[in-house]
N, C-alpha and C positions, 0 to 999 in steps of 0.2 A: 464665539469669536476667540475666546481664550484657548479652546481646544485646537482651533485651526492654527493659531500662532505657535502653540507648543509643538504641533506636528511639523510646522515649517522649520522651527529651530532644530528639531531632532534630525530632519532630513538634511539640513545644512551641515550638522555635525557629522553625519555619515559621509558626506561628500568631501569634507575637509580633512577628516582623520583617516589614517590608514588602518587603524584598529578601533574597534568599538567594544566597550565592556559593559555588561549589565551586572550590577551589584559588585563591581570591582573597579578600582581607580587605575589599575595597571594591567590592562588586557595583554595577553600573551599570544593572541591570534587576531585575525581580522574581525572575528566575532567571538568574544569570550564571555560565557554565561556562568556566573557563580550561583548555581541553584538548579532547581528542577526544570526540565523542559517537557512540555505537553504538546505533542504533535497531533493535530486533529485530522490531518489529511494524509499526505504522502511525502516521501523523500525521493528526489530524483538526482541522478548523477549524469554529468556531461560525458558523452562518449566522444573522445577526442578524434577518433578515426573518421567519423562521419558527421560530427558536430550536432548529434541528436541527444535528446534527454531520455534516460532510461530509469524507470522506477522499479526494475527487478521483477521477479516472479514470486509466487507463493513459496514460503519457507527458505528464501534466500536472505543472506546477510551481507552487510558491507564489510569488505576486507581491505585493509591498507596495503598499498604497494610500495610504501616507503616515501621518503622525502622527494618532493617535486613531481610525484606521480599521483594521479587521481585515484580514489578508491574504486573498487569494482565489486559487482555483485557475485557472490559465490553460493553454491548450493551445499547444504549440509548433507553429508553422507553418513548417517548414523545407522549402524547395523542393528537389526532387531534380534536380540538374544532371548531365548526362552530358558528359564531356570532349569538347572540339572541336565542340560544337554551339551554334548561335546561339539566344538566348532574348530575348524582349521585356523590356527592362529599363526603358526610359523611354518614355512616350507622353503626348501632350497635344494639345490643339486650341485654336485662337484664332480670334477673329472681329473684324471691323471694319466700321463703317458710314460712316466718313468718306471713305475712298477718296482718289483723286487726280484732278485735272482738268488738261487741257492745251489752251492756245490754240495757234493756228498759229505764233505767235512763240516758243513753247516747244518746238518740234520739236528733236530731237537733232541735233547737228552732226557726228555720227560719219560719217566719209567712207567707211571700209571696214568693213562689218559683219563680213566674213570674218576680218579681223585683230583687231577689237575684241572680238567675242563668242567668247571662248575660256575654257575652264575655268580658274578661279583668277584671272581678271581682277578687279582691285580696282574697287569701285564708283566711286572717284574718277576712274578712267580712262574712265568711261562717261557723258559729259555728257548731260544731259537726263533721267536716271533719277530718279524720285521714289519714296521709300519709302511704303508703306501703313503708317501709324503703328501701328495696332493689331495688326499681324502681326509686330512686332519683339519677340522674347522670348528669354530664356536657356534653354538646354537643358543637360543634364548627361550626360557620357560617363564610364564607369568602367573601360573596358577598351581596350587598344590594338588589339583586333580587333573591329570593329563595322561595321554597315551602318545608315545613317540614311536613312529614307524620308520624302519630303515629298509631300503632296497639297494643291495649291492650287486654289481655285475662286473665281471672281468673275464679274461681269457687266460687259460693255463696251458703252457706248452713246454715240451722237453724234446731235445734232439734225439729221440729214441730211434733205434734201428728198425728196419722193416721186420715185422714178426707177426705172424698170424695167430699166435697163441697169447694168452693173457699172462704168461709167466713173467715177462719183463714189465715192471710197473713201479710207480712212485706214489706213496701216500702223502697227502698234504692236508692242511686245515687253514681256514680263514675265520677270523673273529671280528666282531664289531664291538667297539669299546666306547664307554662314556666315562670321561674323567679317568681313563686308563683302567676301568673296571669292565670285565667281560659281561656283555649282555646277550650275545648271540654267537653261536659257532656252528660251522659246518665242516665236516671232514669228508674228503673224497679220495679217489684213486685214479691216477692217470696211467692208462695201459698202452703198451705198444700195439700197433695195428698193422694192417696190410700196407699202410702208407708211412713213409718216413716222416719224422718230426711231427708226430701227432699232436693235436691240440683240442681242447674242449672249452665250451662256454660254462662259466661258473655263475650261477644265480643264487642269491641268498636274501631272505626276507626276515627281519627281526622286529621285535617290539619290546619296549620297556614302559612301565607305568609309573606315574606319580614321581617323576623327578622333582627334586627340590627347586623352588623358585630361584631364578637367576640364570647366569650364563654357565654353560657346560661345554666341554671339549669332546667332540665326536671323532673317532679315528677307526681305521681298519688296519689290521695286521695279519700276516700269514706266516706259515711255517712249513718246512719240509719235515715230515715225520718218519719216513722210512723208505728204503729202496729194496727192490727185489730182483734177483738174478743179475744181469749185466748192467742194470741201471745205476750202479754205484758210481760210475765215472761220468754220468750225464748231468748237465746243468738243468735245473728246474726254473722256469720263468713264469711269474705271475704278474699280469698287467703289462708285460713287455714281451716282444718276440724273442724266442731262443734261436730261431733259424730264419733264413730269408724267404721262406715260402709264404710268410705273412709279415705285415709291418706293424708299427706302433699305433697306427690309426685303428687297425682291426683289434688289437689286443688291449686298447686303453680301458681303464677302469672308470666306473661311475658309481656315485653314491647319492641317493635321494633321501631326504629327511623331511618328514611331515609330523608336526606337533599339533595334536588335537587337545583342546582344553575346555573345561567348564569355566567360562570367563569370571574372573574375580577383579582384575585390574584392567581399566580401559585407558588406552593411550589417548592423548589430546587429539581432537579432530581438526583443530585449527592451530597451526604453529605460530 
């Protein structure tokens, strides 16, 4: 009889009070438990869209949606990493339609390319190189063991005259830089052809290993290296059209960056 009366008093308290506390005299929610909770069955959540109860699926957790919104079940997406294997951690791609142009007076003054074009050379030591503005972006590295791949593509054009011989041409070079340090470079030659205002597609792939952890700045810069025969008065355009037979959509530049790492730091899976 005593137990029945106690239960009745407890139920009455629930109905009269907006908040109930267990082992606390000042509850801060409708039910405030100061201690351990042992659940022997299941937790269900009201689905407000169809007024049904959901107990979730295996490996799901309850995630708050903020004040005045009910929690919802979310699935954990934890990647399975094997030790000492590289995984794609960061990837992004960028584009640019502005490009760079070079007159004959803007040719590089580098005397010895063999000495100047070395891995790690600072861009300040490479006179005549211009950055393609839209391809300069930050990237993130989270591990001391990494491989970063770059894929750069653009179109190079000059308003060269019609000439079936290879005597009229322009040398140029494009480099990929990380924190203004040269990590990859390709040198090519644009020759006059049987068509006016000739252009070529420039493709370049590079790799750098074990960048330091943290944020780095990736950029692409190009230079006009030399002119031959009557090309001295011709403008060289990289990533932008030099003549109206093609447009900026065709000539635009793109840079793709993929960072593969042996994981050491794991980002939170629940924000």
